N, C-alpha and C positions, 0 to 999 in steps of 0.2 A: 356571819359564817366565819369560822376560824381559819387560820392560815393553812392548817393541815387539811381541812375540808376543801379549801379552794385548790389545793395541789393534788387532790385525789384524781387518779387517772381515769378518764372516760374514753373507752376505745371507740365508741360510736362517733363521738365528736371529733376525735383525732382522725379517724378513718375518713370521715366526710371531708375534713379540712385538707387532707392530703390528696384528694382526687384532682387529677389534672385535666379531666375532660369537661370541666365546668367553666365555660368562658364568662359566665356572669359573676364569678367570684370577684369581689371588690378589691382584693389584695393580691391579685395575680395577673400575670400577662399570659395571653394564649400561647400554647406551645406549638411549634411547627408539626405538621403531620408527617411523621417518619414513615409510616406505612409499612406494609409487608414487603420484603425485598423483591419478590417476583410475583407478578400477577398473571395468570393465564388469560385474563380478560383484557380487552382493550380499554384505555382510559375512558371514563364516562363522566358525565356531569354530576353535580352533587346528588347524593342519594337521599332518599327520605329518611326521616329520623328513626324509623323502625327498621331500617335495613339491617340484614344479618351479616353484611360484609365486615370481617374482623379487621381489615387493614385499610379499607377505603375511607375517604373523608366523610364523616357524618355531618348532617345539617341539623341545627337545633332551633327550636322555636324561640322567638324573642319575647314571647309572653311569659310572665312569671308562672311557675308551676303551682298547682294546688298543693295544699298541705299533705294530702295523701300521696301525691307524686313525690314530694320531697322526702317523705318518710320512707317510701319504697326505695328511692335512690340511695338514701343513706344506709338502709339495711342491706341493699345489694352490694354496697361498697366493701363489705367484709369479704365477699367472694371475688368481686371484680377489682383486682388490684389497680391502684391508680397509675402504675407504671406501664400498663399495657400499651400496645400500639394505639395511638389516638385515633379518633374518628370511628371507632368500632360500634358506637351506639350500643344498643342492648345486645346485638348479635355477637360482637367481638369481645364483650366483656368477660366471657367465661362464666358468668353467673346466671345467664339466661334472662336478664332483665330486658324488658321491652318498653321501658319508660320513654315517652316521646320528648320529655324535657329534662334537663339536668336538675339535680337537687339544688336548692338554695343554700347559702352559707348558714349553717346552724350555729356557728360560734359567735359569741358576743363581739361587738366592734372592738378593734384594737388588737385582736389576735392575728399574728402574722405567721404563716406556715410556709415551708419551702415548697415551691412548685416549679422548680427548674430555674426560673428567672424571678427575681424579687423586685417588685415595684418600688419606686422611690417613695420616701415618707415625707411628704410636704416639702419644707424648705431645708430639711436636714441634709447633712453632707452625704454624697452618694456612696453608700456602703450597703453590703448585702445583709439581710436579716435571716437568721436561721435559728431553729430550735436547738438548744444545747444538746450535746451528745452524751451527757452524763445519765445517771440513773434516776435523777429527780424528775418529778412531773411539774409542769408549769400550768398555772391556772390563768385566770383572767388578766390580760395585759402583760404577761411575762414574756420578754423578748431577750434573746441572746444575740449580741452583735458578733459577727464572725466573718470568715472568708466565704467564698462562693461555694454553695452546695453543689452546683452543677459542675464546676471545675473539678472538685474533689471526686465526685462520682465518676466523671469521665476518666480521670486518672486511674481510679479503681477498676473501671471496666477494662482498660488495657493491661493493667498489671495483674488482674486475676483476683484481687482482694476487694472486699467491700470498703466503702469510704471510711468506716470506723470499725475495723476488724476486731478491735477489743470489745466493742459493744455487742451484746447479744440481742438487741432489739431488732424488730423486723426491718428489712431494707426500706429506705425511703423511695417515694415515687420517682424522684429525680435520679436515683441510682439505677433503677430498672430502665428508665427511659434512656439513659446514657449507654447502658450495656447493649440495649437493642440498637441504638444508633451506631455504635462502633461495629456491632455485628453486621449491620446493613452495609457499612462501608467496606468491610472485608468481603462480603458477598458480591458486591458490585465489581470488585477487583478480581473475582474468581478464586479468592482464598477461602474455599468452602470449609476446609477443616477448621480453620480459625473461627470462621463465622459460626460453625456448629458448636464449637466450644463456648462461645459467648451466648448463643441461643440456649444451650444447655443450662447456663447460669441463669438466664432469664426464666426458663421453665422452673428451675429450682426455687427461684425467688417468688414466682407466681404460678404455681402448678395448675390453677383453675383458669388460666387465660387461653382461650382458643387462638388468639392472635399469636402468642408465643409458640404454641404447638404448630401452627401453620408455618411460621418462620422456620422452625426447626425442620419441618418437612421439606421446605425449599432447599435448605442446605444439604439434606440427605439426598435429594434428587441430583444436586450438583456433584455429589460424591459417587453417584451411580448406585446408591443403596435404595433401590426403588421399593422393595418390600417393606423396609423400615419406614420409608416415607409414607407409604400407604397406611401403615399402622398409625403413624403420627397424625395423619389427616383424619383417620377414624376417631382418634382420641379428641381431636379438636371438635369434631361433629358431635361427639358424646357431650362435650361441654356446651356446645352451641349448635343445635341441629339446623339453624337457619343461616349458618355462616356461608355466604355465597362463595367467598374466595376458597375456602377449604373444599367445598363441593367441586369447584372447577379444577382445583389442583389435583384432587383425588381422581377426577375424570381423566385428566391428562396422564397421570401415573398409570391408571388402569388401561388406557389405550396402549401405552408402551409395554405393559404386561400382557397384552392380548385379551383382556377381559372387557370385551366390547359391551356386553349387556350391563355390566356394572358402570362402565363409563357413561352410557346413555342414562342410566338411572340417576346418577349424580348430577348430570346436566339438567334433568327434569326437576330434581329436588332443589336446584339452585334458585328456582323461582321463575315466574313468567318473564319473558323478554330477555333472559340471561343465556342466550344461545352462544356456543363457541364460535370463533371466527370460521369463515368458510373452509379454510385449509384444514383445520382440525376436523371439521365435520366430514370433509372428503376423505381424510385418512381413515376415519372410523368405517366409512362405507367400503373403502378398498380393502381394509384388513378383514372385515366381515365377509366380503365376497371371496377373497382368496382362501380364507380359512374354511369356508363351506366347500369350495372346490377341492381343497386338500383332503378334507374328510371323505368326499365322494371318491376321489382317486384311491384313497387307502382301502375303502370298502371293495373297490374293483380290482385291487392288487396291482394297480398301475403306479409303481413306485417312482418312476421317472417323473411322471406328472405330479405326484404327491410332493416330491422334492422341489419341483419348479414352483408350485403354488405356495409351499411353505416359505421358500426364499422370497417370493413376491410379497407375501404378507409381512414378513420381517422388514423388507425394504420400504413398505408402505407406512410403517410407523411402529409396529409391534416388535421393536428391536431387542427387547428384553423379555419376551414371552417364554416362560418355561415350557408351555404347551407346544408352541411352534418349534422351539429348538429341539424338543423331544420328538416331535413328528418328523422333523428334518433328520434327526439321528436314526429313527426307525427306517426311513426310506434309504438312507446311506447304508445301514446294516443289511437290508435286503438286496442292495446293489453291490454287496461285498466290498464296501469301503469302510472298514472297521475303524481305522485311525481317525478318519474324518468324522465318523459317528461319535466316537469318544470325545473328540474335540468340540463338537457341537454341544454335547451335554455339559461339558465343563464350563461353558459360557452361561449356562442358565442359572438364575438366582436359586439359592437353596430353598427347598420347600419348607424347611423348618422355620424360615424367616417370613414366609408368606402371610398375608393378612387373612382374616377369617372369611372375608367376602369372596376369596378366590376358591374356596374349598367346595362350593356348590356347583360350579360350572362343569359342563359335560363335553365329551368328545367321543364320537362313535359309540355312544351309549354308555361310556364309562365316565366316572368322575375324573376330572382332569388330573388331579394329583395322583390318583391311582394309576392312570395311564402312564404318567411320567415315571413313576416308580417301576412299572413293569418294563418299560423300554430301557431304563437304567439297568435292570436285572439282566435283560437279554444282551446288552452290550458288554456288561461285566463278564457274563458267561462266555461270550464269544472270544474275549480276550484272556480267558483263563483265570479270571478273578471270581472263582466259584463261591467263596464264602461271602463276598460282598453281594454277589448275585442273589443268594438265598436271603440275605437280610433285606435287600430292596424288594424282593418278591413278597416277603411277609408283610412289609409295610404297605404294599399295594393291596394285599388281601384285607388288612385291617381297615384301610380307608374305605374300601368298597366291597364288603364281605359278601354281598348278595349278587355280585356280577359274575355271570358264568364264564365269560371270556377271561376275566382277571383270575378267577379260581383255576381254570385250566392252565393258563400260562404259568401261574405260581407253582402249580403242582408239577409241571414239566421241568421247571428250573430245579426244584427239589430233587426229582428223580435223576436228572442229568448229573447234578452235583454228587449224588450218592453213587451213581455208576462210576464216575471218574475216581472218587475216593477208593472204592472197592477195587477197581482196576489197578490203581497205583500200589495198593497193598500187595496184590497178587504179583505184580511185576517185580517189586522189591524182594519178594520171597523166591523169585525165579520161576514162578508158575506162568510162563509166557502165554501158553495156550488159553488158560482160563482168563488171564488178564485181557487177552484179545477178545474173548467173548463178552467180558464185562464192558469194555469200551464200545463194543457193538450194540449192547443193550442201551447205552446212553444215546447212541446215534439214532435209535428208534424214536426218541422223544425230541431230539434236536439234530436234524439231518444236515444242518449247516454249521456245525461246531468244528472249527479247524483244529482245536486242541485235541479232541477225541480222535480225529483222523490221524493226527501226528503221533499220538500215543499208540494207536493200534499199529501204525507203520513201524514203530520201534519194536513192538512184539513180533511182528512178522519178519523183521530183519533178524532178530535173535533166533527165530525158528527156521531161518534159511529161505523164507518165502520172499525173495527179493523183488520179484515181479509185482507181487501184491503190495509189498512195501512201497514200491514206486507209485502204484495206483493210489494208495492212501495219501502219499505225499502230494501227488498231483491235485487231489481233491482239496487238501488243506491249503495249497498255494493258490488254487482257483478262488477260494473264499477269501484268503488273506495273502496277496502276492508278496508282501514284505515279511512273511513268516520265516525268519532265519533258521530256526531249528528244523523246520520241515525241509528247507533247502539243503541243510547239512545231511539229513538222513537220506534224501534222494541222491545226493552226490555219492554218499557211501554205498548205497544200493547199486548205483550205476557202476561203481568200481568193482563190486562183487560180480556183477553181470558182464564185466570187461567191455562195457560200452564206453570207451575212452573219450570219444568226442563229447558225449553228454556229460561225462564226469568232469572233463576239463572245463567245459562251459559253466557248470554250476560252481566249481571251485574258483574260477576266475571272478565270478560275481561275488562270492564269499570273501575273496581276498580284498576286494574294494570296500566291502562293508566291514570287514574285520582285519584291518591292516596290521594290527599288533599280534594277531593270533598265529603263533609259529606252527601249530599243528595243522592249521588250514594251509599255510604256506608249504609245509612239507608234503601234505596230501596232494596239493596242486603239482608240485615238482614231480612226484612219483607218477601221477596221472599223465603228465606231459612226456615223461620218459617212456612210459608204456605206449602212449599214442605214437611217438616217433618210432619206437621199436616195431609196432604193428605195421608201420608204413615202410620199414626197411631203412630208416635213416640212422646215421651215426650218432651214438649216444655215449660212447666210451669216455669222452672228456666232460660230460655233464656232471656237475657236482652240486650238492646242496649244503649251504652254510659253510662253516669253517672260519678261517681268519683271512685278513687282507694279504694277498699274495704279492711278493716282490717280483718285479719284472726288470731284467738286466740287459736284454738284447732286443734288437728290432724284430728278429725272427720270433722270439717268444711273445713279444707284444702282438704281432700280427696273428699268431695262432690263437692267443687268448681271446681277442676281441671278435674273432670269426666264429667262435662257438655259438650254438643256438642259445637264445635268451639274451638277457641284459648284462652288460659289463660296465662297471663304473671305474674309471681310471683316475687315480689321484696323483698328480704331479707335485712333488714336494722337495724340500731341501732341509737338511738337518739343522742348519744354522739359522733358518728363518723363524722369527718369533710367531708369526701368524700360523705357520704350519705346526709349530709346537702346540699352539692353543687348540687347533681344530682336529688334530690327529686322534685324540680320545673319542671325539664325536664320530669320526669316520669308523672307528672300531665298533662303536655302539650301533651304527647304521648297518654294519656288516651282519651283526647278530639279529637286528630287528627285521632285516629284509634278506632272509637266507636264500631266496631264490635268485638273487642277483649275484654276479661274480665281481668281487671287489679286487682291484689291482692297484699297486703302488709303484711309482717310478720316481727315484731320486735323481734329479737332473744333474747333480754333481757327480754321482757315481755312474750314471748311464746317460752321458751327454748325447750319444748318437740317437737314442730314442727321443730325447727332448728336441733335438734338431730336426728329426724326421717329422715330428708332430708340431714343429714351429712353436714351442713353448719357451717363453723367456721370463714370464712372471709366475711366481708361486704364492699361494696355492692355486692351482688350476685343476678343474675337474672336467672330464669328458665322458659322456654317456653314449655307449654303442648298443645297438640292438641287431642281432643276427649279422654282425659285421659292418653295419652302416652307422655312421655317426649321427646321433639324434640331437645332442646339445653340448655346448661348451660354456663353462662358467669360470670367470676369473675372480678370485677372492670373494666368493659368495658368503653370505651369513648362514648360520645353521638352519634357519627356517626355509630359506630358498633352496638350499642343498637337499634337505629332506623332502621337500615338496616335489622336487624334480626326480629324485630317486623313486619316491612312491608312485609318481605319475607314470614313469616308464616301466616300473617293475610289475605293476598290477594290470 
């Protein structure tokens, strides 16, 4: 045979020679079992050779395999990359091989191939033997002496490059093994993002490896990406349906996603005797029990019980279940806790990322995903996000088109959104009476929509129907107590009705919520003046806003601080640098809090006032309320000063 014939590349021979899972190879040392980074199973004894576990240690027969077994193993090597996690047997190889014995070495004696660690060659000096990294092919007896293949592969794993980035040949088994090893180390340290990056490389190097897919799923779980982890487990099981570890990992993920039936199914598919530990089994039972009770409470309209059972199921282990978080949101919505309902839904994994196995589960006769979409639509609508509500409702209808409850709910969302849009157009054109009717039509389909009540209140305010405006605002605030716009309209309606006590009460709440709003501050001031006038109190000296007023005498000082309301007294000196720095900020506070009365005393120009108030250090601030001193601050910073002014002004 010619030299060119001997150098011809034989992929089958090279593939079989590169396999790492063959302890009987005469020119290799056995590799350590790196294993999958996380196993939902407790450690077990050696598994039989036909085990489907992709990461557990496999046991091999010491008997030499038959020629047919060797041929099958060599053939499967083209799919089951030699760099997979060791010990996978036929199950973890990604190629679906179930051979009970490894293939024999099919290369002629004298060929030495990299297998992580290179055995010593007789009495030769201790040096590593590797195949050359060039483009030439090596035939019988060709050996390249070089550095450690394992060391270069490990360095490449951490740097992100392949051991020979300039070469376009397939990565060696040692490279894949080291990438997985470094990924496992990052995983154990909790560096899930870096572990995922390395596992991604491993999957790219060996896409048909169920073990690599299972490792990637573990990293995704660590990052909280449970839906992606479930998809990755399903990919692993497509490659190796008997992969015990992937079944158990998917069962654990399904438990957290609240898919109890799927979790049990994968436990059963893991094989006989492969039951989860007692605590996991108990979690499944508790989640299933609370989920059933939650469904019963929903059907009975007992929303407090439904909320309690949903919380119990989440606490029992289904902490990332979109279904339970949606059920919790629906209960909170019915209990008029809109912000909490919205917060609950925001914690749920996106349905677009969910695995295919979750789409068939049902809740209260509806497909789970359809139910989740319709709850999202109802929450969006209650919070005034009508366009988003219509989109979510249509998604619910598409997922479960034959469900009557879903169809009715989606239709209501569409009609309410249409009524609101029509009412807004009429209001903008000045047709307040017709707009009032349009909003009322929307309330026929959703009697708990605070936005429609508030909008109708605005129409009635414009029509001079202030009592009815107050009634609509009360309904909106009963459903959503933190609805600022409804509170503003009710306060304005109370002002029109000259119900000053209620008006002042609402505006005081609004001042705390909107401290920067000068219109609210002015409205509160006028309501306070009107209230005092109705009681016959003196209001001639009450003023709103303006500039900082200079005080030059003790008599003026006493008169100013005795006025109703809050007075902020600033003791200063023109020659003091700290006073020079803080004076512009005091002017800004005067404009920012117009309901407070700001006074300024120069201790050099008015020493009698400073002496009467016992002020020796400047800048000093004193806050009075209705003539009584509330607080004194010496050389405060801007944050402390503003906090104190806001606290006593609101």
